[in-house]
N, C-alpha and C positions, 0 to 999 in steps of 0.2 A: 504494500500500500504506500502511496505517496504521502510523506509527512506534510503537515500543514506549514505554511510559511510562518516564521517566528512571530511576526506582528499579529497575525490572526490567532495563533496558538495562545499567546499571552492574553489577548482580549477574550478568547473563548474560555480559558480557565478562570479568569476573573469573573466572567458572567456566571459560570457555574457556581462558584463560591457564593456570589451575591444572591443568586436565586435559592440556593440551598438554605441560606440563613433566613429566607423569608417563608419557607415552608413550615406550616404549623406542626410542631412535634406531637407525637401521640401521647395521650394521657397516661402517666405512670400509675401502676397499682399502688394502693396506699402503703403496703408493706415495703415497697422499694423506694419510697420518696426520700429516704435519707441520703441517697446518692443523687443529689439534684444536678440538673444540667448546668454547665457553666457557660454555654454559648447558645444563642437562639437557633431555631430551625432544627433540621435533621442532622444526625451524624452521617459521615460518609458511608458507613456500612448500611444504614437505613436507606440512604438515597440509592445506593447501588442495588439493594434488594428490590426497591420500588421500580427501578428501571430494568431489572432482570439481567444485570451484568455483574461481573466480579468486583469486589471492593478494591482489589489491586488495580484493575483497569480504570475504574472510576477515579481513584486517587491520582493515577498518572494523567488522566484527562484534566483534572483540576490543576495539576502542577505543570501542565504543558509538556509532558514527556511521552505522551502516547501518539501513535500514528493517527492520521486523519480518520475520524470516526465515519462509519458508513451512514447512509441515510436511514437505515433501520435503527441504528443506535441513536441517532438524533431524534427520530420520532419517539422512541421509547423514553428518552430523557425529557422531551417536551411534555409527554403524557404524565410522567412521574412528577414533574414540577407543577403540573396543572397550568401550563402556559396558555395565554390567549393566542389567537392567530397571529397577531402582530409580534408578540414576544417569541413565538415559535419561529417565525420568519427571520427574526433577528438572530436567533440561535443558529439557524442554518447558514445565514450569511457569514457569521463569525467563523464557522467551520469551513468556509469556502465552497458551500453548496448553494444551488438555487433553491429558494423556498418551494414547498409543494404547491402544485396548482390546485385551486379549489375544485370540488366536484361539480359545483353549480353556483351561480350568483345568489346572493342573499335575497330572500323573498320579501323583505320589508325595507322600506325607505326610512332613513333616519328621521325622527320627529322634527328635529331642527330644520332639516331640508324642506320638509313639507310646510313648515311655518314660513320659510323663505319664499316658497312658491306662492303661497297665498298673499304674502306681503307685497309681491310684485304683480298681482293680478291685473291692476289697471295701468301698468307701465311697460314692463318688458316681458315678452313671451319666453317662457322657460318650460322645457320638457325634461323628463327623466326616463331613460331606458336602461335595461340591464345588459349583462354580457351575452345574453341569448338574443339580444336585439329586439326585445319586446318592450313596448311603452308601459311604464309603471305609473306615470302621473304627467299631467299637463296643467298649467295654471290657466286662468280664464283668458288671459291675453293670447296664449298659445292656441287654445281651443277656438277662439274667434278667428285667428289668423289661418290656422291649418285645417279647421273644420273638426267636427266631432269624429271620434273613432267609429268605424262600422259597428253596427249592433250585433252582427252575427259573423261567423266564419272562424275557422281554427286559427288563422294567421292574421286576424283583424288588428291585433296590436303590434305586429311585427313591422319594423321600419324598412326591412329589406323588401318584404312582400308589397308594402305600400308603394315602393318605387316603381312598380310595374302595373299600376292601376290608372284609371282615367282621372281619379282625384289628384294624383301626383302631377299629371300633365296640366290640369287646370290651375294648380297652385304654382307650379314651377315654369310652365311654358315649355315649348318644344326643345329649346336648347338646354334649359335648366334640368329638364327631366332626364335627358341623356347623361349629363354630368352626374346627376344623383344616382341613376341606375348603375353607372360605372363604379361610383364610390360604394354603393350598397352591396354590390356583388363582391367587391374586395373586402368589405366588412364581414360578410358571411364567411369568406374563406378564413379570415383572421379568427372569427368566433369558433369555427370548426377546428382550427389549430389548437385553441385553448380548451375546447370541450369536444374532443373527437368522437366520443361515444354518446353524445346527447341525441336522444331520439327525435326531439322536437326540431333541432337544427338539421338533422339528416333528412327528415321527412320534408322539411321546407326546401332543401336542395333538390330532392326528387320532384316535388311539386313544380318548382320554377323551371327545372330542366325539361319537364314534360310539357308545360303550358306556354313557355315564352322563348321564342327564337332569339330575341334580343338578349335574354339572360344567358342562353347557351353560348352565344357568340362572346359575350363579355367574360363568362366563366372560363372559356377556353384560353383567354389571355393570361390567366394565372396570376393576376395582380393581388397584392395584399395591401390593405388600407393602412395608411399612416397619417392621413390628413385630419387634423383636429381644428383647423381654422379656415374659414372660407367666407367670401363675400357672396351673398345670394340676393336675387330679386324674387320676391314672392308676391303673389296676387292676393291682396286682401279683399274679402267679399264686398266691402262698402267703400274702401279708400283706394282701390286700384293697386297698381304696381308700387311696391315699396322696397327699398334697399336695406339690407341687414348685414351686420358683421356677425357671423355665427361662430361661437366658441364652445368647444367641448371640454369639460372638466371631469376628471376621473376620481371616483371614490374607490380606491384600489382594494380596500379591505372587503367591501361588499360587491365589488365589480359592478358599480352603477355609473352611468354616464349622465352628466348634467349638461344640457345644451341650452345656451343663452343666445337669444336673438336680439342683439343690441342694434338700435337704429343706426345706420351708416351716416357719418357726417361728411 
């Protein structure tokens, strides 16, 4: 196994020691309380047992003398420490590993973000979609600009599927809808790279490949989306064509995307 670089190894061991000190120690039986703990948290032996590894190996990890731990060992340590997703990801990075990919985006939007959407109801259109490319929320200004979501259909909330509908052409125009369809196709490829076994995304790919020649042509180009900022002209139902600066912000922990349509100046 390849040893961890010195700088990473030192930071890794320090993080382990700090997290171990924060773990609540088990309650001692009354008859053994005469030997009181002198340090907070778990002992190394207790931590090693919780992670299912030897105390010798765990001690070497804390001291920076062990080879680079496997992803399985890192997962066991994160579970034993009771780490949050963000803390687990930090542990993996300290060990020189990429954090585990989530199995699916979070199903709930942060309450603070929902309050932000409502607070901007009358000023700036804002939408939120998840990493599976399904719309989770729109504020009033976005609903007025983009129109309500369809009331039926399996993919009615999906922003990729929406790019190949008559509604998209009405809102974006002929030129705009082509740019959007190209971006949306590349977004679907990115999403499938992140969630390769997701049945919803794979069925969407099959659906669009079957029903849209435009999608088939764009998919064959093999593009992966990286665009997070764009100038767009959108047709407002009562105010006509309006120019917007579209910016996408990512909530990485939940894999949610916040799209803000700021009026172009």
